[in-house]
ROVOMI-848337 format. One record per residue: residue number from 1; residue in one letter; x, y, z of N, C-alpha, C in turn. Coordinates in steps of 0.02 Angstrom, whole numbers, plus 50000, padded with zeros to 5 digits. Example, Ala and Ser with C-alpha at 12.3 -4.5 7.8 and 13.67 -1.06 7.14 Angstrom:
// ROVOMI-848337
> 1  A  50660  49716  50390  50615  49775  50390  50660  49835  50390 $
> 2  S  50642  49888  50354  50684  49947  50357  50645  50002  50394 $
// end
This chain:
// ROVOMI-848337
> 1  M  50042  49940  50000  50000  50000  50000  50044  50063  50000 $
> 2  S  50029  50110  49957  50069  50171  49953  50054  50218  50011 $
> 3  H  50097  50268  50019  50088  50318  50072  50020  50352  50063 $
> 4  L  50003  50371  50002  49938  50404  49989  49881  50357  50005 $
> 5  E  49886  50295  49984  49832  50247  49997  49819  50238  50072 $
> 6  R  49874  50236  50111  49866  50230  50184  49827  50288  50213 $
> 7  W  49845  50348  50191  49811  50407  50217  49739  50411  50191 $
> 8  E  49728  50393  50130  49660  50392  50104  49616  50344  50145 $
> 9  E  49644  50287  50162  49607  50239  50203  49591  50269  50272 $
> 10  R  49640  50303  50302  49629  50333  50368  49576  50388  50364 $
> 11  F  49582  50431  50314  49534  50486  50309  49465  50463  50288 $
> 12  S  49459  50404  50259  49394  50378  50237  49352  50352  50295 $
> 13  A  49382  50342  50352  49345  50319  50411  49295  50373  50433 $
> 14  P  49241  50353  50465  49192  50403  50489  49225  50453  50537 $
> 15  G  49198  50513  50536  49223  50564  50581  49286  50598  50556 $
> 16  Y  49319  50634  50601  49379  50673  50584  49439  50645  50621 $
> 17  L  49489  50627  50582  49547  50590  50608  49581  50626  50666 $
> 18  F  49588  50692  50661  49621  50731  50713  49573  50777  50750 $
> 19  G  49509  50760  50746  49458  50801  50778  49440  50862  50736 $
> 20  T  49396  50903  50762  49373  50962  50725  49394  51028  50759 $
> 21  E  49429  51023  50814  49453  51083  50849  49525  51096  50829 $
> 22  P  49546  51159  50831  49614  51175  50809  49668  51148  50855 $
> 23  N  49726  51141  50829  49785  51122  50868  49796  51172  50925 $
> 24  A  49814  51148  50983  49821  51191  51042  49874  51244  51033 $
> 25  F  49931  51226  51004  49984  51276  50992  49959  51330  50945 $
> 26  L  49926  51311  50891  49901  51360  50843  49853  51408  50878 $
> 27  R  49808  51381  50918  49759  51423  50953  49795  51472  50999 $
> 28  S  49851  51450  51029  49888  51493  51076  49920  51553  51041 $
> 29  Q  49926  51549  50975  49957  51604  50937  49905  51649  50903 $
> 30  A  49844  51647  50928  49789  51683  50896  49803  51757  50887 $
> 31  D  49840  51788  50934  49853  51859  50929  49894  51878  50868 $
> 32  L  49930  51830  50839  49970  51843  50779  49930  51837  50715 $
> 33  L  49868  51814  50720  49828  51796  50662  49768  51843  50657 $
> 34  Q  49773  51892  50614  49722  51944  50610  49676  51935  50550 $
> 35  P  49613  51956  50556  49567  51952  50500  49596  51986  50437 $
> 36  G  49584  51955  50380  49608  51982  50317  49676  51956  50295 $
> 37  M  49713  51924  50342  49777  51896  50323  49768  51837  50276 $
> 38  A  49813  51829  50229  49814  51771  50185  49855  51717  50219 $
> 39  A  49825  51658  50227  49858  51604  50264  49862  51541  50222 $
> 40  L  49919  51507  50227  49929  51442  50195  49929  51390  50250 $
> 41  A  49883  51342  50246  49880  51286  50293  49912  51226  50258 $
> 42  V  49973  51209  50279  50014  51158  50246  49992  51088  50269 $
> 43  A  49979  51043  50221  49958  50975  50238  49903  50978  50291 $
> 44  D  49849  51012  50274  49797  51028  50323  49750  50970  50337 $
> 45  G  49758  50914  50303  49717  50855  50317  49643  50870  50310 $
> 46  D  49604  50847  50360  49532  50856  50355  49507  50921  50384 $
> 47  G  49552  50970  50394  49531  51039  50397  49525  51075  50463 $
> 48  R  49540  51042  50519  49526  51075  50583  49562  51142  50590 $
> 49  N  49624  51146  50567  49662  51208  50575  49644  51261  50524 $
> 50  G  49638  51241  50461  49619  51289  50410  49550  51319  50422 $
> 51  V  49503  51278  50443  49436  51304  50457  49437  51352  50516 $
> 52  W  49476  51336  50568  49482  51382  50625  49510  51449  50603 $
> 53  L  49561  51447  50560  49589  51510  50534  49536  51550  50496 $
> 54  A  49496  51516  50455  49443  51549  50418  49391  51579  50465 $
> 55  Q  49377  51545  50520  49329  51571  50569  49355  51635  50601 $
> 56  R  49421  51643  50603  49451  51703  50630  49455  51759  50577 $
> 57  G  49430  51745  50518  49428  51797  50466  49487  51798  50419 $
> 58  L  49529  51745  50421  49585  51742  50374  49563  51713  50308 $
> 59  D  49598  51731  50255  49587  51704  50188  49631  51642  50182 $
> 60  V  49601  51583  50184  49638  51520  50194  49645  51481  50130 $
> 61  H  49706  51460  50116  49723  51413  50062  49749  51350  50096 $
> 62  A  49711  51297  50093  49729  51234  50125  49752  51184  50073 $
> 63  V  49812  51156  50082  49839  51108  50034  49850  51041  50068 $
> 64  D  49837  50988  50031  49848  50920  50056  49849  50873  49997 $
> 65  F  49878  50814  50006  49880  50766  49950  49824  50716  49951 $
> 66  S  49779  50721  50000  49724  50674  50006  49659  50706  49983 $
> 67  P  49630  50683  49928  49565  50711  49907  49510  50699  49957 $
> 68  T  49512  50642  49992  49461  50627  50043  49466  50677  50100 $
> 69  A  49527  50692  50122  49536  50740  50177  49511  50809  50156 $
> 70  L  49527  50831  50096  49506  50897  50074  49430  50902  50068 $
> 71  A  49398  50848  50047  49325  50848  50044  49295  50857  50114 $
> 72  K  49325  50824  50163  49302  50831  50232  49315  50902  50257 $
> 73  A  49372  50930  50238  49388  50999  50259  49336  51048  50231 $
> 74  R  49317  51040  50168  49266  51084  50139  49199  51075  50174 $
> 75  A  49183  51012  50192  49120  51000  50227  49121  51032  50297 $
> 76  L  49177  51028  50331  49184  51059  50397  49176  51135  50391 $
> 77  A  49206  51163  50340  49201  51236  50329  49128  51256  50317 $
> 78  R  49094  51218  50275  49023  51234  50262  48983  51230  50327 $
> 79  G  48997  51180  50367  48961  51172  50430  48973  51228  50478 $
> 80  R  49032  51260  50473  49049  51316  50517  49033  51383  50485 $
> 81  G  49006  51382  50425  48985  51445  50393  49043  51486  50365 $
> 82  V  49098  51453  50346  49155  51489  50318  49176  51455  50253 $
> 83  T  49221  51488  50218  49247  51462  50155  49322  51456  50158 $
> 84  I  49349  51400  50133  49420  51393  50124  49434  51371  50053 $
> 85  R  49491  51391  50027  49511  51369  49961  49557  51308  49970 $
> 86  T  49539  51253  49939  49578  51192  49947  49614  51176  49881 $
> 87  E  49672  51143  49888  49710  51123  49829  49742  51055  49843 $
> 88  L  49732  51009  49796  49763  50944  49799  49836  50951  49776 $
> 89  A  49883  50933  49819  49953  50946  49802  49999  50897  49838 $
> 90  D  50050  50874  49802  50105  50837  49831  50157  50890  49851 $
> 91  L  50162  50903  49916  50201  50960  49939  50276  50953  49927 $
> 92  V  50300  50892  49915  50370  50883  49899  50386  50912  49830 $
> 93  H  50337  50907  49785  50348  50930  49716  50307  50992  49698 $
> 94  W  50268  51017  49745  50225  51075  49732  50267  51137  49717 $
> 95  K  50244  51178  49672  50278  51241  49658  50253  51293  49709 $
> 96  W  50294  51304  49760  50275  51351  49813  50274  51422  49786 $
> 97  P  50220  51458  49796  50217  51527  49771  50265  51572  49810 $
> 98  A  50286  51625  49779  50334  51672  49811  50296  51728  49845 $
> 99  E  50311  51738  49909  50285  51795  49949  50210  51804  49939 $
> 100  A  50173  51750  49950  50101  51751  49938  50059  51753  50001 $
> 101  Y  50089  51740  50059  50049  51731  50120  50077  51772  50178 $
> 102  D  50031  51795  50220  50050  51830  50282  50064  51780  50338 $
> 103  A  50038  51720  50332  50048  51668  50382  50053  51600  50347 $
> 104  V  50102  51561  50369  50108  51491  50346  50104  51448  50409 $
> 105  V  50057  51401  50409  50044  51359  50467  50059  51286  50448 $
> 106  A  50104  51255  50485  50125  51186  50471  50124  51146  50536 $
> 107  I  50070  51109  50547  50059  51074  50609  50067  50999  50598 $
> 108  F  50117  50969  50629  50132  50897  50623  50140  50876  50550 $
> 109  V  50180  50915  50514  50195  50899  50444  50261  50860  50444 $
> 110  Q  50257  50795  50459  50318  50756  50470  50317  50691  50430 $
> 111  F  50297  50697  50367  50293  50638  50324  50351  50632  50276 $
> 112  T  50398  50679  50277  50453  50679  50230  50518  50657  50263 $
> 113  M  50565  50634  50221  50632  50619  50243  50675  50682  50236 $
> 114  P  50736  50683  50265  50774  50745  50270  50784  50785  50206 $
> 115  D  50801  50753  50150  50813  50792  50089  50749  50825  50064 $
> 116  E  50693  50788  50065  50630  50816  50044  50606  50869  50094 $
> 117  R  50618  50857  50157  50597  50905  50209  50631  50972  50200 $
> 118  S  50695  50972  50184  50731  51035  50173  50700  51075  50116 $
> 119  R  50680  51041  50063  50649  51076  50007  50581  51104  50028 $
> 120  M  50545  51066  50067  50479  51090  50090  50486  51149  50138 $
> 121  F  50534  51146  50183  50545  51203  50229  50565  51265  50189 $
> 122  A  50607  51257  50138  50626  51313  50096  50565  51342  50061 $
> 123  G  50519  51298  50040  50458  51321  50009  50415  51361  50056 $
> 124  M  50411  51341  50118  50372  51378  50168  50399  51449  50175 $
> 125  K  50465  51455  50179  50495  51521  50186  50484  51563  50124 $
> 126  R  50490  51531  50066  50479  51566  50002  50407  51593  49999 $
> 127  A  50360  51555  50025  50289  51574  50020  50271  51633  50065 $
> 128  L  50310  51647  50115  50295  51701  50162  50312  51769  50133 $
> 129  R  50268  51817  50145  50284  51886  50129  50331  51914  50182 $
> 130  R  50366  51967  50166  50409  52000  50216  50365  52023  50274 $
> 131  G  50386  52004  50334  50347  52019  50393  50297  51965  50411 $
> 132  G  50290  51915  50367  50243  51861  50379  50267  51814  50434 $
> 133  V  50219  51777  50463  50234  51734  50520  50228  51661  50500 $
> 134  L  50276  51621  50524  50276  51549  50515  50261  51517  50582 $
> 135  L  50211  51473  50583  50193  51436  50644  50200  51362  50629 $
> 136  L  50244  51329  50665  50258  51259  50652  50260  51220  50718 $
> 137  E  50227  51163  50718  50232  51118  50776  50244  51047  50752 $
> 138  G  50285  51011  50789  50297  50942  50773  50318  50903  50834 $
> 139  Y  50331  50839  50823  50356  50795  50875  50432  50796  50877 $
> 140  R  50461  50794  50937  50532  50786  50946  50549  50711  50945 $
> 141  T  50613  50696  50941  50633  50626  50938  50613  50587  51001 $
> 142  K  50606  50621  51057  50583  50588  51119  50514  50557  51111 $
> 143  Q  50477  50580  51059  50410  50553  51048  50410  50478  51036 $
> 144  L  50466  50452  51013  50471  50379  51002  50461  50341  51067 $
> 145  E  50478  50372  51124  50469  50339  51189  50395  50338  51208 $
> 146  Y  50357  50389  51188  50287  50393  51206  50243  50352  51160 $
> 147  G  50258  50354  51095  50218  50315  51047  50145  50335  51043 $
> 148  T  50131  50399  51054  50061  50422  51056  50042  50460  50992 $
> 149  G  50081  50453  50940  50066  50487  50876  50129  50502  50838 $
> 150  G  50121  50517  50775  50177  50537  50734  50215  50478  50704 $
> 151  P  50264  50493  50663  50303  50441  50630  50347  50402  50679 $
> 152  R  50363  50341  50660  50406  50299  50702  50479  50300  50680 $
> 153  N  50493  50342  50631  50561  50349  50605  50591  50414  50634 $
> 154  A  50646  50407  50671  50677  50465  50704  50697  50519  50654 $
> 155  E  50714  50499  50593  50735  50548  50543  50679  50596  50523 $
> 156  Q  50617  50577  50537  50560  50620  50519  50539  50665  50577 $
> 157  L  50570  50657  50634  50553  50697  50692  50600  50758  50696 $
> 158  Y  50582  50806  50739  50618  50870  50741  50663  50874  50803 $
> 159  T  50716  50913  50796  50758  50933  50851  50768  51009  50848 $
> 160  R  50788  51039  50902  50802  51111  50902  50857  51127  50851 $
> 161  D  50910  51087  50850  50965  51100  50804  50941  51099  50732 $
> 162  L  50897  51051  50715  50870  51046  50648  50832  51109  50629 $
> 163  L  50786  51130  50673  50744  51188  50657  50785  51253  50656 $
> 164  E  50834  51258  50699  50877  51317  50697  50917  51320  50632 $
> 165  A  50940  51262  50609  50978  51259  50546  50933  51277  50486 $
> 166  E  50872  51253  50487  50827  51264  50430  50796  51334  50429 $
> 167  F  50784  51362  50488  50747  51425  50491  50786  51482  50524 $
> 168  G  50851  51471  50535  50892  51522  50568  50899  51586  50527 $
> 169  D  50882  51584  50463  50888  51644  50421  50826  51688  50426 $
> 170  L  50776  51669  50464  50718  51712  50475  50739  51771  50519 $
> 171  A  50703  51826  50512  50720  51886  50550  50709  51877  50624 $
> 172  D  50660  51836  50642  50644  51825  50713  50626  51752  50720 $
> 173  L  50650  51720  50772  50639  51648  50780  50634  51630  50854 $
> 174  S  50581  51594  50872  50572  51570  50940  50555  51496  50936 $
> 175  I  50590  51455  50976  50579  51383  50976  50568  51360  51048 $
> 176  R  50518  51320  51059  50502  51296  51126  50495  51220  51125 $
> 177  E  50529  51187  51171  50525  51114  51178  50491  51097  51244 $
> 178  Y  50444  51050  51243  50408  51032  51304  50369  50968  51293 $
> 179  D  50347  50938  51347  50303  50880  51344  50234  50901  51368 $
> 180  A  50182  50875  51335  50114  50894  51353  50066  50839  51332 $
> 181  E  50009  50838  51365  49956  50790  51349  49917  50818  51290 $
> 182  L  49910  50778  51237  49870  50798  51179  49805  50759  51179 $
> 183  D  49753  50793  51154  49688  50762  51143  49661  50791  51079 $
> 184  E  49691  50771  51023  49675  50799  50958  49659  50741  50910 $
> 185  G  49602  50709  50922  49582  50653  50881  49619  50590  50900 $
> 186  E  49603  50535  50867  49631  50471  50885  49705  50465  50869 $
> 187  R  49731  50506  50824  49801  50500  50803  49849  50541  50846 $
> 188  H  49824  50590  50883  49866  50631  50925  49835  50632  50995 $
> 189  A  49847  50579  51033  49816  50573  51098  49865  50546  51149 $
> 190  G  49871  50581  51206  49916  50558  51258  49976  50603  51267 $
> 191  M  50019  50585  51315  50079  50625  51329  50124  50625  51267 $
> 192  S  50148  50685  51249  50184  50693  51186  50244  50739  51195 $
> 193  A  50296  50725  51156  50358  50766  51156  50353  50815  51098 $
> 194  L  50343  50878  51114  50327  50928  51063  50381  50980  51055 $
> 195  I  50382  51011  50996  50426  51068  50984  50387  51117  50941 $
> 196  D  50385  51180  50962  50349  51233  50927  50397  51285  50901 $
> 197  L  50381  51313  50844  50422  51365  50814  50377  51423  50792 $
> 198  V  50396  51483  50811  50364  51544  50787  50419  51586  50754 $
> 199  G  50412  51598  50690  50463  51636  50654  50431  51692  50614 $
> 200  R  50470  51743  50599  50447  51798  50558  50498  51814  50505 $
> 201  K  50474  51824  50444  50519  51836  50387  50539  51909  50384 $
// end
């Protein structure tokens, strides 16, 4: 079974794989996200984060490689009375637009190996307008001890050194490492080893 087929199978199950409420870290950064901002929701899955951004008045472009997930995201948006623009895209090969967004949001985008991940991170920075904000959350390598979500390959997990190397050229950068209990659908549940990044271009 291919990577896409696995995710299509997961997203085809009833309900929402990661729940319908936004990621806790993203919600904590609400003050940085103002109505009218153009936002890119990277690998947004079935829409919980993109729809929340739209509810806050942002102009949301949600991209993912799963057509089933994007259909659910549009349904969630309709149910919440908002609109999001969705695009089916393989983010490893997607042509990232230049300086198109005021905010780029990447929550648990950990499906790539190091060489592909570097290209994707470069795309995220390329997509940000000057002064734009990047919000990224992922699992640290310690997450392998918890086993409560995320990839089982350490190469796909994040470290402070990795994020500093990839995003150190941003004008402003804050990275926080901590452990916390997650309750974000069946795939992100339980004590977790997290790392958050807030950057500005």
